[in-house]
C-alpha positions as a printed NumPy array, in Angstrom:
array([[ -0.179, -31.522, -12.328],
       [  1.986, -30.284,  -9.461],
       [  1.623, -26.568,  -8.876],
       [  5.04 , -24.924,  -8.913],
       [  4.306, -23.195,  -5.596],
       [  3.726, -26.558,  -3.901],
       [  7.012, -27.925,  -5.206],
       [  8.904, -24.909,  -3.871],
       [  7.204, -24.97 ,  -0.47 ],
       [  8.094, -28.659,  -0.089],
       [ 11.726, -27.613,  -0.177],
       [ 12.568, -29.177,  -3.511],
       [ 15.861, -27.825,  -4.855],
       [ 15.348, -25.622,  -7.887],
       [ 17.643, -23.548, -10.062],
       [ 16.647, -20.589, -12.165],
       [ 18.075, -17.459, -13.664],
       [ 17.084, -13.829, -13.943],
       [ 16.07 , -12.394, -17.311],
       [ 17.541,  -8.907, -17.562],
       [ 17.803,  -8.388, -21.307],
       [ 14.077,  -8.013, -21.94 ],
       [ 14.418, -10.403, -24.88 ],
       [ 11.988, -13.227, -25.747],
       [ 14.818, -14.87 , -27.665],
       [ 17.106, -14.87 , -24.638],
       [ 14.209, -16.116, -22.508],
       [ 13.671, -19.045, -24.848],
       [ 17.357, -19.944, -24.851],
       [ 17.28 , -20.014, -21.052],
       [ 14.036, -22.027, -21.08 ],
       [ 15.766, -24.629, -23.245],
       [ 18.815, -24.781, -20.993],
       [ 17.416, -26.834, -18.117],
       [ 16.441, -24.165, -15.58 ],
       [ 13.51 , -24.965, -13.301],
       [ 12.222, -21.374, -13.391],
       [ 12.949, -18.03 , -15.004],
       [ 12.447, -14.622, -13.427],
       [ 11.898, -11.497, -15.5  ],
       [ 13.553,  -8.602, -13.684],
       [ 11.457,  -5.461, -14.018],
       [ 13.378,  -3.762, -11.215],
       [ 16.833,  -3.737, -12.795],
       [ 16.318,  -5.299, -16.225],
       [ 16.368,  -3.62 , -19.625],
       [ 12.733,  -4.351, -20.459],
       [  9.423,  -3.195, -19.052],
       [  5.942,  -4.594, -18.71 ],
       [  5.272,  -3.962, -22.398],
       [  7.877,  -6.624, -23.259],
       [  6.782,  -9.154, -20.673],
       [  4.277, -11.207, -22.682],
       [  6.835, -12.367, -25.249],
       [  9.112, -13.646, -22.516],
       [  6.22 , -15.39 , -20.759],
       [  5.256, -17.107, -24.   ],
       [  8.852, -18.257, -24.51 ],
       [  8.859, -19.909, -21.098],
       [  5.391, -21.392, -21.527],
       [  6.382, -22.96 , -24.853],
       [  8.835, -25.159, -22.969],
       [  6.924, -25.649, -19.728],
       [  9.145, -23.455, -17.545],
       [  7.403, -21.482, -14.768],
       [  7.822, -17.75 , -15.237],
       [  8.203, -15.337, -12.333],
       [  8.577, -11.572, -12.209],
       [ 10.384,  -9.196,  -9.89 ],
       [  8.23 ,  -6.082,  -9.838],
       [  9.822,  -2.658,  -9.745],
       [  7.616,  -1.671,  -6.81 ],
       [  5.069,  -3.478,  -4.62 ],
       [  2.181,  -1.234,  -5.648],
       [ -1.119,  -3.025,  -6.15 ],
       [ -1.427,  -1.961,  -9.803],
       [  2.068,  -3.248, -10.663],
       [  1.505,  -6.615,  -9.011],
       [ -1.968,  -7.04 , -10.48 ],
       [ -0.8  ,  -6.289, -14.005],
       [  1.939,  -8.939, -14.078],
       [ -0.453, -11.461, -12.514],
       [ -3.024, -10.781, -15.221],
       [ -0.344, -11.335, -17.857],
       [  0.132, -14.835, -16.477],
       [  3.122, -15.078, -14.148],
       [  3.423, -17.996, -11.717],
       [  4.684, -15.809,  -8.904],
       [  5.998, -12.423,  -7.882],
       [  9.237, -11.367,  -6.213],
       [  8.969,  -8.296,  -3.992],
       [ 12.157,  -6.242,  -3.552],
       [ 13.154,  -3.936,  -0.72 ],
       [ 10.517,  -4.709,   1.89 ],
       [ 11.823,  -4.009,   5.378],
       [  8.993,  -4.565,   7.838],
       [  6.3  ,  -7.189,   8.456],
       [  3.682,  -4.506,   7.805],
       [  5.12 ,  -3.796,   4.354],
       [  5.2  ,  -7.502,   3.576],
       [  1.597,  -8.076,   4.669],
       [  0.437,  -5.221,   2.447],
       [  2.431,  -6.452,  -0.548],
       [  1.352, -10.097,  -0.476],
       [ -2.305,  -9.061,  -0.273],
       [ -1.915,  -7.908,  -3.859],
       [ -1.323, -11.508,  -4.952],
       [ -4.831, -12.628,  -4.05 ],
       [ -8.386, -12.062,  -5.113],
       [-10.838, -10.935,  -2.4  ],
       [-11.71 , -11.606,   0.283],
       [ -8.189, -12.829,   1.049],
       [ -6.546,  -9.99 ,  -0.841],
       [ -7.227,  -6.99 ,  -3.043],
       [ -6.312,  -8.139,  -6.561],
       [ -8.772,  -6.811,  -9.095],
       [-11.107,  -9.486, -10.453],
       [-10.871,  -9.914, -14.212],
       [-11.248, -13.211, -16.049],
       [-10.686, -12.074, -19.635],
       [ -6.898, -11.778, -19.512],
       [ -4.048, -14.108, -20.466],
       [ -3.693, -15.488, -16.934],
       [ -7.32 , -16.655, -16.995],
       [ -7.228, -18.039, -20.548],
       [ -9.155, -15.018, -21.819],
       [-12.281, -16.203, -20.07 ],
       [-11.716, -19.952, -20.455],
       [-10.195, -20.648, -17.03 ],
       [-12.8  , -22.408, -14.901],
       [-10.865, -22.286, -11.631],
       [-12.419, -20.493,  -8.689],
       [-10.671, -17.524,  -7.129],
       [ -9.275, -19.454,  -4.171],
       [ -7.68 , -22.043,  -6.465],
       [ -5.991, -19.234,  -8.355],
       [ -4.88 , -17.621,  -5.089],
       [ -3.346, -20.877,  -3.89 ],
       [ -1.335, -21.348,  -7.091],
       [  0.717, -18.145,  -6.854],
       [  4.229, -18.066,  -5.426],
       [  5.172, -15.162,  -3.153],
       [  8.88 , -14.332,  -2.899],
       [ 10.092, -11.673,  -0.468],
       [ 13.624, -10.397,  -0.698],
       [ 15.785, -10.044,   2.37 ],
       [ 18.274,  -7.417,   1.286],
       [ 18.528,  -4.892,   4.132],
       [ 19.507,  -4.915,   7.785],
       [ 15.929,  -4.058,   8.897],
       [ 14.516,  -6.936,   6.842],
       [ 17.083,  -9.254,   8.418],
       [ 16.095,  -8.087,  11.894],
       [ 12.461,  -8.869,  11.086],
       [ 13.118, -12.073,   9.148],
       [ 11.464, -14.522,  11.55 ],
       [  8.219, -12.541,  11.64 ],
       [  8.312, -11.996,   7.872],
       [  8.776, -15.737,   7.309],
       [  5.57 , -16.501,   9.21 ],
       [  3.331, -14.201,   7.166],
       [  0.815, -16.123,   5.005],
       [  1.668, -15.618,   1.348],
       [  5.426, -15.641,   1.875],
       [  6.693, -18.83 ,   0.251],
       [ 10.347, -17.912,  -0.292],
       [ 12.759, -15.681,   1.598],
       [ 15.207, -14.603,  -1.098],
       [ 18.544, -13.073,  -0.173],
       [ 19.949, -10.324,  -2.353],
       [ 23.609, -10.717,  -1.357],
       [ 24.936,  -7.508,  -2.898],
       [ 22.345,  -5.241,  -1.294],
       [ 22.427,  -7.11 ,   2.002],
       [ 26.208,  -6.93 ,   2.224],
       [ 26.017,  -3.193,   1.521],
       [ 23.34 ,  -2.7  ,   4.172],
       [ 25.458,  -4.62 ,   6.714],
       [ 28.498,  -2.462,   6.004],
       [ 30.526,  -5.156,   4.212],
       [ 29.854,  -4.383,   0.523],
       [ 30.737,  -7.225,  -1.811],
       [ 32.327,  -9.348,   0.922],
       [ 30.343, -12.468,   0.085],
       [ 32.454, -14.731,   2.304],
       [ 32.409, -12.426,   5.321],
       [ 31.417, -14.177,   8.57 ],
       [ 28.897, -11.375,   9.105],
       [ 27.166, -12.099,   5.793],
       [ 27.354, -15.867,   6.26 ],
       [ 25.696, -15.499,   9.658],
       [ 22.956, -13.463,   7.97 ],
       [ 22.503, -16.27 ,   5.43 ],
       [ 22.099, -18.772,   8.25 ],
       [ 19.541, -16.55 ,   9.99 ],
       [ 17.436, -16.45 ,   6.813],
       [ 17.715, -20.21 ,   6.298],
       [ 16.724, -20.9  ,   9.903],
       [ 13.758, -18.511,   9.719],
       [ 12.551, -20.24 ,   6.559],
       [ 12.881, -23.684,   8.109],
       [ 11.031, -22.623,  11.245],
       [  8.145, -21.357,   9.123],
       [  8.172, -24.398,   6.783],
       [  8.957, -22.263,   3.755],
       [ 11.997, -22.04 ,   1.475],
       [ 15.203, -20.009,   1.547],
       [ 16.53 , -18.679,  -1.734],
       [ 19.449, -16.6  ,  -2.908],
       [ 21.12 , -15.183,  -5.986],
       [ 24.38 , -16.936,  -6.823],
       [ 26.254, -14.113,  -8.488],
       [ 28.368, -16.636, -10.41 ],
       [ 27.715, -20.336, -11.143],
       [ 30.728, -21.444,  -9.092],
       [ 28.974, -20.309,  -5.902],
       [ 25.913, -22.534,  -6.345],
       [ 27.26 , -25.697,  -4.691],
       [ 28.336, -23.937,  -1.492],
       [ 25.044, -22.07 ,  -1.202],
       [ 23.054, -25.272,  -1.722],
       [ 25.14 , -27.049,   0.908],
       [ 24.415, -24.235,   3.334],
       [ 20.672, -24.813,   2.968],
       [ 19.424, -22.608,   0.156],
       [ 16.97 , -24.465,  -2.069],
       [ 15.68 , -21.788,  -4.464],
       [ 18.816, -20.518,  -6.194],
       [ 19.067, -17.976,  -8.977],
       [ 22.178, -18.504, -11.076],
       [ 23.228, -15.139, -12.467],
       [ 21.186, -13.705, -15.31 ],
       [ 20.792, -14.084, -19.041],
       [ 23.133, -11.109, -19.445],
       [ 25.831, -12.326, -17.049],
       [ 25.738, -15.878, -18.407],
       [ 26.021, -14.581, -21.977],
       [ 28.893, -12.296, -21.061],
       [ 30.722, -15.092, -19.282],
       [ 30.329, -17.464, -22.206],
       [ 31.29 , -14.767, -24.711],
       [ 34.352, -13.736, -22.731],
       [ 35.459, -17.361, -22.441],
       [ 35.012, -17.863, -26.189],
       [ 36.886, -14.679, -27.071],
       [ 39.893, -15.777, -25.003],
       [ 40.008, -19.379, -26.154]])
């Protein structure tokens, strides 16, 4: 079976959405809707770690890889979501190569990293997973957000750090940091997009981005983004509900 991380690193085009409602039901609806991956948002979403397992089970029931954006890159936060069984972790608001190196170490068991070794959790089939630690390490997707001017300045070095598989642009935060808040078609922001895409290509990894609305996906894909988040469960529901209420 192809490991999801390998598919992403090969540059295959994938589409996913963020899960912000903290609802296993909403997660299952999204899992049934054709997305290649789902990402539970613990940074901005309504739910916390205590509600994560239900959403992971909803994705697993339909064979959809489940990712998590942690609220902070602390070792304990990263280790906990890994032990619950996520396929990868998104790290927000990392600005320097040093911060990125420290964060991605939390993805891996020693000696490569500093993840705590426990084999009796959901991720390791409650003791039934026979994989060795390096096989587990190699299966996990590392996603680093580029959402500030300092991160953009350091993007080429960040892209070359082992453990970084996706550079993921947060367009709202990046536009704010660049002094052009919400101007998603600004030449300044588009040049930043191209810098991220080029850094990813040079490092043989993947560039990703959040498409705030579905109508932006085609243009972003044409530009060179391959790992695209299409809104969120909440925004997609609101859009569909608003359309229905005005029909």
